[in-house]
N, C-alpha and C positions, 0 to 999 in steps of 0.2 A: 326761718324754719328751724328754730332751735330754742334752747332755754336761755340763750344769751339775751341781755337787754339790747335795745336799739342804740346805734351810735347817733350822734348829733348831726352828721352829714346826711343831706338828703339827696345829693346827686354827685356824679363824677363828671367833670368837664373835659372836653376835647381841646386841642390847641387853639380852636377858633373861639372858645369860650362858651360854646353850646353844649348842653348836657347830652352825654352819650347814654348814661344810665340814670334813671330816677328811682330812688328808693321807695318802695311801696309804703304808703302811710298806714296800712293795716298790719305791717310787720310786728311780731312774727306771725306768719300766716298759719303755721302749725306748731304745736307744742305737745308735750306728753299728755296734757289734759284732754286733747282731742281724741286720744287713742281708745278704741273699744276693748282693749285688753291692757293689763298692767305692764309698763315699760319704764325705763330710766330716762331716755332722751330720744329725740328724733333729729336727724341731721343729714347733710351731704346727699341730697337726692339727685338722681338722674331724672331728666324731664323730656317729655315729648308731647306733641299735639296729636291727638287721635283723629282718625277719619271723621268722626262725628262732631268734631270741633272741641271736644273736651280736652283739658290739660291733664296729663297724668304725671304725677310724681312717684318715682320709685325710690322710696326713702330708705336710708340706713337707719334701722331702729335698734337701739341697744336694750336688751332685756334686763330683768332684775339681777341676772347673774354677771352682767357686764359683757355678754357676748352679743354680737350683732347678727341681724338678719335683714331681708329686704321686704318692704310692705308697700303696696300701691295705694295712693290716694288720688281721687278724681274730683275735678271741679269744672263747671261749665265756663267759668270766667277766670280760672287760675288764681283766684284771690280768696274766695270764701265758699261756704256750703260744700265743704269737702266730704266725699263718700270714701271712707277708708275700709279696706278689707277687714273682715272681722278676725282674721288670723294671718300669720305670716304668708306673704305671696310667694316668696322664694326663701326657704329655710336652709341652713346648713344640713348637709347629709354626709356626716363623717364616716358612716359605714361604707358607702359607695365611693365617697371623695374624702379620704383622710386628710387632705390638705385644708379641709374646712372645719377641723376640730375646734378651732377657737373663733369660729364665725366667719361671715362674709360681709363686706363693707363696700361703700363708695362706688355705686354703679354709674356707668355712662352708657347711654342708649343711642344707637344709630339705626335708623330705618334703612334696610338694604333692598332696593327695588328688585334687583335680580332674583333675590330669594323670596320676596314678598313677605318678609319677616323682620322683626327687630332683633338686632344683636345687642346683648347686654354684656359688656366687659365689666368685671368687678374684681375686687380684691378678696382672695381667700387667705385665711390666716391659720397657721399651725406652728408647731414648735420651731421649724426652720425659718419662720418669718413670713412676710406677706408675698404672695404670688399673684399672677394674673390668670383669672379663670374666665370662661366664655359660655354663654347660654344664648339660645335663639328661642323666640316666641312670636306667635301671631296675635295673641290676645291678652298677654300678661296673666294668664290663668294656668296654662301648661307650658313647660319649658323643655327644650332639648339641651341637655347639659353636656358640654365638651370637656369639663374638667380643666386642669391647669394647662395653659398654653405657654406661659412664661414662668419659669421656676423662680423661687425666692433668691435674693431679695429683689422684688420687682413690683411695681403698682402704677397707678395713674394712667391707665390704659384706655384707649378708644379706637374702635375700628372705623376706617374710612368707608363711606357708603357705597363705593364702587371699586372695581378692580383698577390697579395701575399696572399698565403693561401686561395685562393678563393675570396678575396676581393680587390677592387681597393684601391690604396694608394695615398695619397696626402701629400706632404711636404708644409708647410706654416709657417707663422710667426705671431702669435697673440701677442698682447701687453697686459701685465698684470701689476699689481702693483709691481710684482718681477722682471720685465724686459721684453725684447723682445727676446725670444728664438726660436729655430727651433723645430717645432713639426711635428709629422706624425699622420695622421688620416685615418680611413678605412671606406669603403662603399660597400654595395652589389650592388648598382644601380647608383652610381654617384650623387645621390640626398640626400640620408640620410647618415650622417656621425657620427661616434663614434669611440671608442677605441683610444681616443686621448692620445699621449704619447710625452714627451720631447725627442727629438733626440740629440740636442746639446745645452748646456746652455751657455749663454753669461757670460763672466767673470765680476767680480766686480773690480773697481779700474780705474787706468789711462791707460789701455791697448787700442790698436787700436780696439780690438773687445769687449770692455767693454759695458755692459748694453744692447746693440742691435746688433744682428747678423742676417744674412738672406741668402737665397739661390740666386745664380747668375743664371747659366744656369740650364736647367732640368738635373736631374741625369742620368748618363751614366752607363749601366751595363757592368762590367768587369769580368774576371775569378775570381777575388779576392773580388767581391762585387760591390756595387754601388758607383760611383764616383761623388762627387759634387764639384763645383768650386766656 
C-alpha cells in the first residue's frame, strides 16, 4: 500500500522453515491512483476487521502540500474492490488542536470492548515535533478527539484493549538524549498519563535495532502474554 515497487521476497520464514507471513501477490493493494481526490501518496495504515466482516484501512494520506491526513478504505476481502471515503475521514484541525498544524499520521487502531469503541492513536505534527494524539470512534465517521496525550517528541503509540490493574495502558516511543526506546504509560481516564516505564531498550552500536526502536502493530493478547510485532 504505497508507491514503492514490490520486493522480490514473497514470504518471511519462522525458525521452523514455515512461512509466518506471505506477501500478497496483488501488492501494492492501494496507490494514489485509487484515490477519489488528488493526493501525493498513501502509506502506513491502521487496520481493523469490522463487525460486518469488511477490512478497514485507516490510511495515512499525504496531500499535494506534503501534509498528511487519515482516510478510510473498506474492502470485503482486504485485497481488492476498495471503497475509499470521498474526502478525508479524519483531517487535521489546527484551530482546535494546534499540535496538528503540520498534519496527522500513522494511526494504530484498537477495539476497546469496555467502551464499545475503537481507539485510534496517531501522530500529530507541529513545530515542536511529533506527539501522540488519541481519538475514539464507533463508526469511523465521527470521532471524539482527545488531543495530545504524549507531548513531543513521541510517536509509535498504541492503546491496549483493556485495563491493566484498573488503568488504561499505552505503548509509545518517546525520544530522549539516551535514545528512542519503547515505553509503557498508564491512565485512569485516557487523558492523564503517568507511571511511565521503559519496556524495551534500544541497543547501542551498529545493530539494526540500535538507538531507535518502536511498535509496529497494536499488541495482541495471547495465553502467554502480549505479542508485539
